[in-house]
N, C-alpha and C positions, 0 to 999 in steps of 0.2 A: 503494500499498499505504501509505498515512501514514492515523493514525491513532492508537489505544490497544495499549501490550503488555498484556494481564491474566496480574502476576504474582501466585497465589493469589489474596485479596481485596480487591489494592488494582491501580489501573489506572495505566499513567505513558502521557503522550502520547508518540507516535512521530514523523516526518517523517522522508521518503527525498527524498537529492534524488542528483537524479541529472547529472552531469557525461562530461568526453572522459577519467577517468581509466579505468586497467586494472582495478585492486583494490576491495575492498571496504570500505569501515571504520565503523567503527560506536566512537560517541560520547557517550558521558553527559555530562549540560552540569548547571552546577549548582540551576540552579533545578528539576531532575527530573528536564526530558526530557528525548529522546534522536535522535537524528539520527543516522540511514544516510547512508552517503555511498557510491552506490555506479555502476560506468556504466551507459554508459546503453542496454545490451542486455542486462542481467540483468536473467530473469527470478525475480519475486515467489516462486516458489520459493528457488530460489539466494536468496534476501533472509533469506529466513525461515527457512533452517540455518542462516544465520549469525549470527541475531538465535536461534535455538534452539542452538546450538551454547558462546555463547557469555551466556548466559543466567545463568551459577554470576556472571562477573563482573561483569554489570550490577547483579546484587541486593547483590553487594561497593559495589562503584562509589556505588549509590544512599543504602548510609547512610553510605557515608564519608562524602557530600556533609548527609547530614544530620545528622547528628555534630557539623557547621563549625559558630561561633560564629554570631546574627543580624547581615547587615551593620550599618554603623552606619548612622544616619538622612541622608541629602541637607546637603552644606558651606552653608554661607551666605554665607565669605566674610565675614566678623568677625572685630574684630581677640578674640581671646580662644577659635576652636576649635583645632586639631592638624591638622596636618596630617605626612605621612610622607616622607620621605627615606632611604633603602638600610638602612629598616630599625628606626634612630633615630624616635621625636616629636617637632615641632617649632610652638611655638606661633605660630600668626598673630597680626602686631603689621601697622595696615595706616596708614600717615601721610602724614600732606599732603605735597606736596613738587611745586618748578616742576618737574620732568622724571617719567616713570615710569623707578622698576629696581625688581626683586627680588633681597633676597639670603641667607642665611644671619647671622645674627650672634650663638654660642655657642648657646642653645636658644630663638632664635628664628625666625620667615620672615619676615623685613620685608615688605612694600611699601611702597613711596613713592610716588603715582599725585595728579596736583593733582583728583581728584577720589575722596576716597575715600571718601565715601558710597555713590556709584557700583557695586553689587555686581559690576555686568559687565563692568567696567572691572577690576576689583578678580579676578575670578573668572581670565578674558583673562590677564590677565599673568601669575596661579597658573600657570595651565596651560600659556601659553610656553615659562615659565621649569622646567617641567618636563621640554618635550618638548625644552628647549635642553641641558638638562643628561642628558638618556634619549640625546639623539643620542652624545652626549660617551659613555657609559661605558658606557649600552650593546651600542657600536662597541668600546669598549676592553676587555669582556670577553667579546664573540665572539673579538677575535683573540686576547685569553689560555688562549683552549678551544680552538683551529683549534692553541697553539700544542703543548698537550700530547697531541692528533691526529698530532701529524708523522712520526711513525712508520706511520699508517694510509696515507700520503699521500694527507692530507682535502683538495682545493682549497679555500679561503676561499670564498663563496657568496655574491650576493647581499646586501645586510642592507635592509631598510627597516623603519620605526618609524611606529607609527602608531595609532589609540585604534581597540580589541575592545571587543565588549561580554563576549563572552564566554569567549574562549580570550584566554592568555598569551601564549602564542605560534605560527603556522604556520608546513610547509614546501611548497614547492610541488611535482609536478616534474622541474619547468625546472630547481631547485636555488637557490630565490630563500627566503627566510625572513623571514618575517614578525616581530618582536618588540610588543608590547602597550608602549604608555609608561607605566602604571603600574609595571613593572619595576621604576623606578626608584626607586621606592616604597622593595619591599621588600629582604631582605637581601642578600648579595653569592653569602652562598651559594643562594642559592633562585637568583640570575640565571643562576646557571651553570648549574644543575638543566637551568630550558627551555632552554637556551642548548643543551646536549651531549643533550637531548631530542626536539630539534630539527634537530640535527643528525644524532644516533643514522637521521632521515627521511631522510635526503641518500644513507645505505646504504638503509632498505628501511622504507617507502610504509607501511603499515598499524601496528600494533597484534598484532604475530603473537611466534610463536615467537622468527622471526631478532632483530625489532628487540626486545623484553626482554632477550636473551639479549645484542645488544649494544652497550646501556645497561647491563646489570646489571657489564655489562666495563667499559668506562669510568667509570663511574658505579656505585660498587660500594654505597656509602650512599643513592642516592637515592627510596630509600623513604622516611627519615627529613626530604630536601631536602622533597617535594614535602608531605610532612605538614605543614614551617615553613612552607610556603606556601600550606596552605591555610588558614593558623587569622590569614598578617595581615588587617590591615585595611590600606586605599586608598583 
C-alpha cells in the first residue's frame, strides 16, 4: 500500500511497514512523510481505514512540522561554530595538545587533540563526548521520571542510547526504551517529555485515546514541552 496520500491538492509520501506487532501505528516525520506500522496480517482495507480516521490529525501534524524553523547547515567541526548541551549554546574551540579530550569551559566546548586540523577526528571526539554525557544524563532523567511513576507501579525499562535519524525515542513491545543521543543537547524539560512519552507506551503501544489520556495525566503540559522540543536546533 506504500505510495502517496492525497490531501486536497497535496500528495504526501506514505510508507507501510509490516512487523510482528499486534496494533496499527501512524507516524508523521519532520520531512513530511507518513509511516504506517502494521501487523503482518493487517489488510490494506484496515490500514486505509486507520489513515482515513486519523486524517485530521495527519493534517495537524504536517502543518506543525511546516511551521518549524529551517534546520541549521551541517557542522564543520571548526573553531567558532556553536554546539548545544542541555539547551545551552557553546562555542567550539579546537586546540592542539598532547592528548585528546573534550570539556566545557564556561561558554566554550573545548576540544584538545594532537591533530586540530583533522575535522573527522574532531567530529569523532565531539560525538564521543556527547554519547558519554547522554549515557549519564538520560539515565538519570529516566530514573527521575520512573520515581515519579512509583505510585503507578511502573517497572524500570531497559534503556538503550543511540543515534536516531528521525525520532527522539522509541519503545518496543518487550519494554525496551531507546533514546536519541541528541536529546542531551535539548533542555531537561524536553528530555523528560520524551521519556514520559515513551514510558506511556509501556501501557499503550499506539497513540490512541488511552495513550493520550495517560500522557495528559502524567504530564499535563506535554504539548508545551513538545512544541519547545520542536524548536530546538541540534
